KOLNUPA-474318 format. One line per 8 residues: number of its first residue (from 1); their letters; for each residue x, y, z of C-alpha. Coordinates in Angstrom, 2 decimals. Example, Ala and Ser with C-alpha at 12.3 -4.5 7.8 and 13.67 -1.06 7.14 Angstrom:
1	as	12.30/-4.50/7.80 ~ 13.67/-1.06/7.14
This chain:
1	mppkkdgt	180.07/127.62/96.62 ~ 181.12/127.94/100.26 ~ 183.60/125.38/101.56 ~ 182.21/122.41/103.40 ~ 182.81/121.63/107.05 ~ 185.20/118.80/106.11 ~ 187.63/121.30/104.63 ~ 186.91/120.70/100.91
9	nedgdvkg	184.98/122.74/98.37 ~ 182.39/121.43/95.94 ~ 185.16/120.21/93.63 ~ 186.79/118.20/96.39 ~ 189.83/120.45/96.69 ~ 191.44/120.41/100.11 ~ 191.34/123.79/101.84 ~ 193.66/123.26/104.80
17	vgledsnm	194.00/120.34/107.19 ~ 190.72/118.59/107.91 ~ 189.81/118.90/111.58 ~ 188.58/115.33/111.69 ~ 192.20/114.29/111.12 ~ 193.42/116.19/114.18 ~ 193.47/114.97/117.77 ~ 190.22/116.87/118.38
25	anygskeh	187.93/114.31/116.76 ~ 186.51/113.22/120.12 ~ 186.38/116.73/121.54 ~ 182.86/117.70/122.62 ~ 181.56/114.13/122.64 ~ 179.60/112.80/125.61 ~ 182.64/110.77/126.65 ~ 184.87/113.84/126.53
33	idarknaa	182.40/115.98/128.46 ~ 181.95/113.28/131.11 ~ 185.72/112.90/131.46 ~ 186.16/116.64/132.02 ~ 183.37/116.78/134.58 ~ 184.81/113.80/136.44 ~ 188.18/115.54/136.51 ~ 186.53/118.62/138.02
41	ksekefvg	184.75/116.48/140.61 ~ 188.09/115.03/141.68 ~ 189.26/118.46/142.87 ~ 188.52/118.23/146.60 ~ 188.65/122.02/147.00 ~ 185.63/122.32/144.68 ~ 183.36/120.11/146.80 ~ 180.05/121.95/147.24
49	agqkvgle	181.06/124.77/144.89 ~ 178.18/126.73/143.40 ~ 175.48/124.84/145.27 ~ 174.14/127.77/147.27 ~ 173.84/131.52/146.85 ~ 176.95/133.41/147.85 ~ 180.60/134.08/147.11 ~ 183.43/131.53/147.08
57	iwrvenrr	187.12/132.26/146.48 ~ 190.11/130.03/145.82 ~ 193.79/130.97/145.59 ~ 196.11/129.30/143.09 ~ 198.88/127.53/144.99 ~ 202.35/126.85/143.65 ~ 203.31/123.77/145.59 ~ 206.44/121.67/145.08
65	taadtpdf	206.69/117.90/144.93 ~ 209.28/115.80/146.75 ~ 211.32/115.98/143.55 ~ 211.11/119.80/143.68 ~ 208.88/120.08/140.62 ~ 205.84/122.42/140.37 ~ 202.52/121.01/141.58 ~ 199.91/123.69/141.10
73	gvkrwpke	196.49/123.54/142.70 ~ 193.84/125.70/144.37 ~ 192.86/126.21/147.99 ~ 189.80/127.90/149.44 ~ 190.49/131.47/150.58 ~ 189.38/132.30/154.17 ~ 186.11/134.24/154.23 ~ 187.62/136.81/156.60
81	dygsfysg	190.12/137.66/153.85 ~ 187.56/138.18/151.09 ~ 188.46/141.40/149.28 ~ 192.18/141.02/150.03 ~ 194.40/139.92/147.16 ~ 198.15/139.42/146.89 ~ 199.71/141.01/143.82 ~ 201.89/137.95/143.34
89	dsylvlnt	199.00/135.48/143.30 ~ 196.03/134.46/141.15 ~ 192.53/133.66/142.40 ~ 189.22/132.13/141.35 ~ 186.06/133.94/142.44 ~ 182.68/132.25/142.01 ~ 179.44/134.15/142.60 ~ 176.28/132.08/142.84
97	yrpkdplt	172.93/133.87/142.62 ~ 169.31/133.39/141.65 ~ 168.41/135.19/138.42 ~ 165.26/137.26/138.37 ~ 162.24/136.32/136.32 ~ 162.09/138.94/133.50 ~ 158.27/139.05/133.77 ~ 157.72/139.18/137.53
105	gkdmdkla	161.06/140.54/138.72 ~ 161.15/137.85/141.42 ~ 164.04/135.49/142.12 ~ 163.79/132.21/140.21 ~ 164.34/128.79/141.79 ~ 167.34/127.93/139.62 ~ 170.91/129.06/140.31 ~ 173.19/131.06/138.02
113	wdvhfwlg	176.90/131.79/138.23 ~ 179.69/134.18/137.33 ~ 183.23/132.81/137.60 ~ 186.13/135.25/137.57 ~ 189.82/134.47/137.47 ~ 191.71/137.35/139.09 ~ 195.32/137.91/138.09 ~ 197.72/139.84/140.29
121	kessqdei	200.15/142.16/138.53 ~ 203.04/139.95/139.64 ~ 201.40/136.57/138.94 ~ 203.61/134.08/137.13 ~ 202.61/132.73/133.75 ~ 202.16/129.32/135.37 ~ 199.73/130.72/137.94 ~ 197.81/132.59/135.27
129	gvaaykav	197.49/129.38/133.26 ~ 196.32/127.39/136.28 ~ 193.73/130.05/137.17 ~ 192.28/129.90/133.66 ~ 192.34/126.09/133.62 ~ 190.66/125.82/137.02 ~ 188.00/128.27/135.86 ~ 187.27/125.77/133.09
137	elddlldd	186.99/122.99/135.66 ~ 184.47/125.03/137.65 ~ 182.55/125.59/134.43 ~ 182.55/121.85/133.74 ~ 181.44/121.10/137.29 ~ 178.45/123.43/136.88 ~ 177.48/122.01/133.46 ~ 178.71/125.00/131.43
145	gpvqhrev	176.43/127.31/133.40 ~ 178.74/130.16/134.45 ~ 179.64/133.29/132.54 ~ 183.44/133.55/132.57 ~ 185.35/136.75/133.27 ~ 189.01/137.59/133.44 ~ 190.00/140.22/136.01 ~ 193.30/142.10/136.08
153	qheesklf	194.52/143.88/139.21 ~ 193.56/147.59/139.28 ~ 191.17/147.10/136.32 ~ 188.45/144.97/137.91 ~ 184.95/145.06/136.46 ~ 182.12/146.79/138.30 ~ 180.51/143.40/138.85 ~ 183.64/142.08/140.53
161	qsyfangl	183.96/145.16/142.74 ~ 180.31/144.85/143.78 ~ 181.04/141.59/145.61 ~ 183.17/143.31/148.24 ~ 181.27/145.78/150.40 ~ 184.49/146.79/152.15 ~ 186.31/147.33/148.87 ~ 189.46/145.75/147.44
169	rymeggia	192.80/145.57/149.21 ~ 196.02/144.78/147.37 ~ 199.02/143.33/149.19 ~ 202.52/142.98/147.81 ~ 204.08/139.55/147.46 ~ 202.25/136.28/147.99 ~ 200.49/134.46/150.78 ~ 203.81/133.23/152.25
177	sgfravkp	204.39/136.75/153.61 ~ 200.96/136.99/155.26 ~ 200.21/137.36/158.98 ~ 199.13/133.75/159.53 ~ 202.17/132.39/157.67 ~ 204.74/133.90/160.06 ~ 205.09/134.50/163.78 ~ 203.38/137.78/164.79
185	teyvprlf	206.64/139.15/166.22 ~ 208.39/138.47/162.88 ~ 205.68/140.05/160.77 ~ 206.93/142.65/158.29 ~ 204.81/145.84/158.60 ~ 202.72/146.96/155.62 ~ 201.42/150.45/154.87 ~ 198.21/150.82/152.87
193	qikrtakt	196.94/153.95/151.17 ~ 193.17/154.35/150.86 ~ 192.14/156.74/148.13 ~ 189.09/157.57/146.13 ~ 189.78/157.57/142.38 ~ 186.85/158.49/140.15 ~ 183.94/156.40/141.54 ~ 186.02/153.73/143.21
201	irawqvpv	187.81/153.50/146.55 ~ 190.74/151.11/146.74 ~ 193.49/150.26/149.21 ~ 196.94/149.40/147.96 ~ 200.31/148.84/149.53 ~ 202.91/151.65/149.53 ~ 206.47/151.83/150.94 ~ 206.53/151.83/154.74
209	aaksmnqg	207.68/155.40/155.26 ~ 206.24/158.65/156.60 ~ 206.99/160.34/153.27 ~ 204.64/157.84/151.56 ~ 201.69/159.46/153.33 ~ 199.81/162.65/152.54 ~ 197.11/164.72/154.24 ~ 194.49/163.97/151.60
217	dvfildag	194.05/160.25/152.18 ~ 193.69/157.59/154.87 ~ 196.58/155.24/155.64 ~ 196.57/151.94/157.52 ~ 199.81/150.72/159.11 ~ 199.53/146.98/159.66 ~ 202.26/146.25/162.18 ~ 201.04/142.74/162.93
225	lkiytfig	199.97/142.94/166.55 ~ 198.91/146.57/166.20 ~ 196.95/148.16/163.36 ~ 197.19/151.95/163.17 ~ 194.97/154.38/161.25 ~ 196.29/157.73/159.98 ~ 193.54/160.06/158.75 ~ 194.72/162.97/156.63
233	tdanafek	193.25/166.37/157.47 ~ 191.68/166.53/153.98 ~ 190.59/162.89/153.68 ~ 186.99/162.52/152.55 ~ 184.19/160.62/154.28 ~ 184.36/157.69/151.84 ~ 188.04/157.13/152.56 ~ 187.47/157.35/156.32
241	lkgaqmvq	184.68/154.78/156.15 ~ 186.76/152.45/154.02 ~ 189.67/152.80/156.47 ~ 187.48/151.89/159.44 ~ 186.06/148.88/157.57 ~ 189.52/147.68/156.61 ~ 190.84/147.88/160.17 ~ 187.78/146.05/161.46
249	slvagrmg	188.29/143.34/158.85 ~ 191.98/142.91/159.69 ~ 191.34/142.66/163.43 ~ 188.43/140.24/163.01 ~ 190.46/138.00/160.73 ~ 193.22/137.51/163.30 ~ 191.06/136.03/166.02 ~ 192.08/138.45/168.76
257	kskaendl	195.81/138.42/168.00 ~ 195.78/142.01/166.69 ~ 194.16/145.17/167.97 ~ 193.25/148.53/166.47 ~ 195.40/151.40/167.70 ~ 194.09/154.96/167.33 ~ 197.00/156.62/169.12 ~ 199.86/157.40/166.73
265	ddefwkil	202.51/156.63/169.33 ~ 206.28/156.61/169.12 ~ 206.24/153.04/167.80 ~ 204.11/154.18/164.85 ~ 206.61/156.85/163.81 ~ 209.55/154.56/164.52 ~ 208.21/151.97/162.08 ~ 207.68/154.71/159.48
273	kgkmsdvl	211.17/156.13/160.13 ~ 209.85/159.67/160.24 ~ 207.61/162.23/161.92 ~ 204.45/164.23/161.21 ~ 206.39/166.93/159.37 ~ 207.44/164.30/156.78 ~ 203.81/163.72/155.76 ~ 203.15/165.37/152.39
281	pavpdaev	200.34/167.83/151.58 ~ 197.07/166.51/150.18 ~ 197.10/165.13/146.66 ~ 193.83/165.86/144.75 ~ 191.61/162.86/144.14 ~ 191.27/161.84/140.51 ~ 187.93/163.12/139.31 ~ 188.38/162.11/135.67
289	enpkdapl	186.20/159.16/134.75 ~ 187.97/155.91/133.99 ~ 187.36/155.14/130.28 ~ 186.08/151.66/131.16 ~ 183.34/153.26/133.25 ~ 181.95/155.04/130.19 ~ 178.80/153.59/128.59 ~ 179.22/151.24/125.64
297	dankvily	178.41/152.80/122.27 ~ 176.19/150.40/120.33 ~ 176.81/152.42/117.17 ~ 180.55/151.74/117.20 ~ 180.72/147.97/117.38 ~ 182.94/145.70/115.26 ~ 181.79/142.12/114.75 ~ 184.19/139.28/113.91
305	rlsdasgk	183.40/135.66/113.09 ~ 185.63/132.75/114.15 ~ 184.92/129.78/111.91 ~ 186.65/126.63/110.69 ~ 184.22/125.97/107.84 ~ 187.14/126.16/105.40 ~ 189.08/123.50/107.28 ~ 191.22/125.98/109.18
313	lefkkeke	190.28/128.56/111.75 ~ 189.56/131.94/110.20 ~ 188.89/135.13/112.12 ~ 187.12/137.55/109.79 ~ 185.53/140.94/110.17 ~ 181.81/140.68/109.48 ~ 180.54/144.22/109.92 ~ 181.04/147.52/111.70
321	gkitikdf	178.42/149.77/113.28 ~ 175.16/148.49/114.70 ~ 174.71/144.75/115.16 ~ 171.50/142.73/115.29 ~ 170.48/139.25/116.42 ~ 170.42/138.15/112.78 ~ 174.16/138.82/112.49 ~ 174.88/135.80/114.70
329	dhndvfvv	175.05/132.16/113.61 ~ 174.52/129.29/116.07 ~ 177.24/127.33/114.26 ~ 180.14/129.75/114.85 ~ 181.84/131.89/117.46 ~ 181.66/135.68/117.28 ~ 183.90/138.28/118.86 ~ 182.24/141.63/119.50
337	dadieifv	184.58/144.60/119.85 ~ 182.68/147.25/121.82 ~ 185.80/149.44/122.07 ~ 186.22/149.40/125.85 ~ 185.04/145.82/126.25 ~ 185.27/142.57/124.27 ~ 182.58/139.88/124.22 ~ 183.01/136.32/122.95
345	wvgkgasp	179.69/134.74/121.92 ~ 179.83/130.95/121.48 ~ 177.14/129.39/119.29 ~ 175.52/126.11/120.33 ~ 176.71/124.45/117.13 ~ 180.26/125.84/117.21 ~ 182.91/123.25/116.44 ~ 185.36/121.92/119.04
353	seksqcmk	188.23/123.98/117.62 ~ 186.13/127.16/117.57 ~ 185.15/126.63/121.20 ~ 188.62/125.73/122.38 ~ 190.43/128.58/120.64 ~ 187.95/131.47/120.97 ~ 189.45/133.01/124.12 ~ 192.93/132.71/122.67
361	fatdylkf	191.83/134.59/119.56 ~ 190.05/137.24/121.64 ~ 193.15/137.79/123.74 ~ 195.44/137.95/120.72 ~ 192.99/140.37/119.13 ~ 193.75/142.88/121.90 ~ 197.35/142.98/120.70 ~ 196.36/142.93/117.04
369	akkpeatp	193.98/145.88/117.53 ~ 196.49/147.65/119.83 ~ 194.08/147.71/122.74 ~ 195.13/147.84/126.40 ~ 196.02/144.40/127.72 ~ 193.59/144.94/130.61 ~ 190.59/145.43/128.27 ~ 187.73/143.35/129.76
377	itrikdgq	186.82/140.13/127.98 ~ 183.64/138.19/128.80 ~ 182.60/134.91/127.23 ~ 178.89/134.22/126.86 ~ 177.07/131.03/125.85 ~ 174.42/130.94/123.15 ~ 171.06/130.94/124.93 ~ 172.07/132.87/128.03
385	ihhvfgsl	170.96/136.43/128.70 ~ 173.62/139.00/129.51 ~ 172.33/142.53/129.96 ~ 175.54/144.36/128.98 ~ 176.03/142.35/125.81 ~ 172.32/142.49/125.05 ~ 172.38/146.28/125.21 ~ 174.60/146.30/122.09
393	laenqgar	171.96/144.66/119.90 ~ 169.83/146.97/117.79 ~ 166.70/145.09/118.88 ~ 167.36/146.09/122.48 ~ 168.18/149.75/121.97 ~ 166.21/151.68/124.55 ~ 164.90/148.44/126.08 ~ 165.77/146.98/129.44
401	tggggasa	167.47/143.60/129.43 ~ 168.07/141.28/132.35 ~ 170.57/138.75/133.51 ~ 174.24/138.14/134.21 ~ 176.92/140.57/135.20 ~ 179.74/142.69/133.94 ~ 183.02/141.75/132.41 ~ 186.64/141.19/133.03
409	saatsggp	190.05/141.77/131.63 ~ 192.11/139.30/129.71 ~ 195.62/138.06/128.99 ~ 196.74/134.51/128.44 ~ 199.52/132.36/129.67 ~ 202.24/130.85/127.59 ~ 201.51/129.45/124.14 ~ 202.45/130.86/120.75
417	klgdlina	202.80/134.59/120.34 ~ 200.46/136.52/118.06 ~ 202.94/136.46/115.19 ~ 203.07/132.66/115.37 ~ 199.29/132.33/115.40 ~ 197.85/134.66/112.84 ~ 198.29/136.00/109.35 ~ 196.50/139.24/108.56
425	dksgqnit	195.78/140.54/105.11 ~ 196.76/144.09/104.20 ~ 193.40/145.46/105.26 ~ 193.96/144.07/108.75 ~ 190.51/142.53/108.69 ~ 191.15/138.82/108.27 ~ 193.10/136.57/110.59 ~ 193.62/132.87/109.93
433	qkpveekk	195.04/130.10/112.04 ~ 195.90/126.53/111.18 ~ 194.44/123.87/113.47 ~ 196.23/123.90/116.81 ~ 196.95/120.79/118.83 ~ 194.66/120.68/121.86 ~ 196.90/120.21/124.90 ~ 194.32/120.65/127.65
441	pafatvgl	190.53/121.16/128.01 ~ 189.21/124.31/126.38 ~ 187.14/127.01/127.94 ~ 183.54/125.90/128.27 ~ 180.94/127.85/126.35 ~ 178.82/130.74/127.74 ~ 176.03/133.45/125.56 ~ 172.82/135.13/124.46
449	kstpggkk	169.63/134.00/122.73 ~ 169.65/134.60/119.00 ~ 167.96/133.62/115.78 ~ 171.01/133.36/113.53 ~ 171.51/132.66/109.91 ~ 171.87/129.43/108.02 ~ 174.02/126.42/108.73 ~ 177.56/125.89/107.54
457	g	178.71/123.34/105.06
């Protein structure tokens, strides 16, 4: 007989520590949910969040107390800087929209959300942890409505990229080195390269030197009071347009303190410590498709179940190949490995420990399966419609599904390492974890409608 939910089998034998004996007994109760929502409401920077259609961005701040101890928080990011991200920072991005009626195709009256936490390549583990935690608070504030995504610099999802008509711009360091944080005359110049790679155009910071430039791309020299544009002789139209948009954005965001400069004067070359002859020949644009841009293969899916029915969390492989709605159970969490993307589906009846630990397991699974750390991970709540996830179900093959957005990348902050968390059998298919002490609120649930199997216990 299958083990019961209280951790014992039909003979009363104990199969691991009973979850009711842990500090998670009150987790998921009305009191616990209300407490979390009240905590989210107390964040003054979240006032009005998600109440109207549009984009909102917050930056994670690493403040210090009078005693010189960390005091992390979030602060709204200026709208004129949307699309600009510091590599040393982490951000929250909330998109509020009206979903379309699947029958009429018209916008519905209700609101829907996607919340992304964006992690710069130089973000500290503390900032990464705060970004994830604050994403949970936003989720609580919006009554578990958003789909959650994790975004990693340079590997952003298509959905995330679609928010920024002028593209993404990466800046080295953190906000403390920005234009508004220092006197204009003390501003340290930055050189940005604008290049088309596959189907995406991005701008990223390169060393401030003439030899950093080439004739195949567009370069923006942000000298503070002056913003120069260098257009390579072989730059394409997309790069030129992106360059013009970026300069316009920079100038507009500085309220008249900076101006665009089209003349590459002596000051330009002096800052770059070089001359035109130092500029390199054109470098061919990358035409090879990024693997994450390839379509998902619904025939090569691996389905795992995360369940604590035995009294301890077990992560077991359920099947490989095509998956159907009937493969899901409302009472558990499922991790769907679609090769280039991971989905976490949280059942309505999933236990507190399953809900709180599912993203941790999904992230550790990337290491276990030897997948790239930047592999997108999206968490979906039972009952929601997500067109990318839905496309993997056999029932939807060849059909058009509606709803939500794309996905994001994942990595977690701190906590036990994979070797401390899991034990895999020789087949590499089963992973188990003893109950883990809950130190802070878990990720809220987000998913897809299903008609799953029977109940546990």
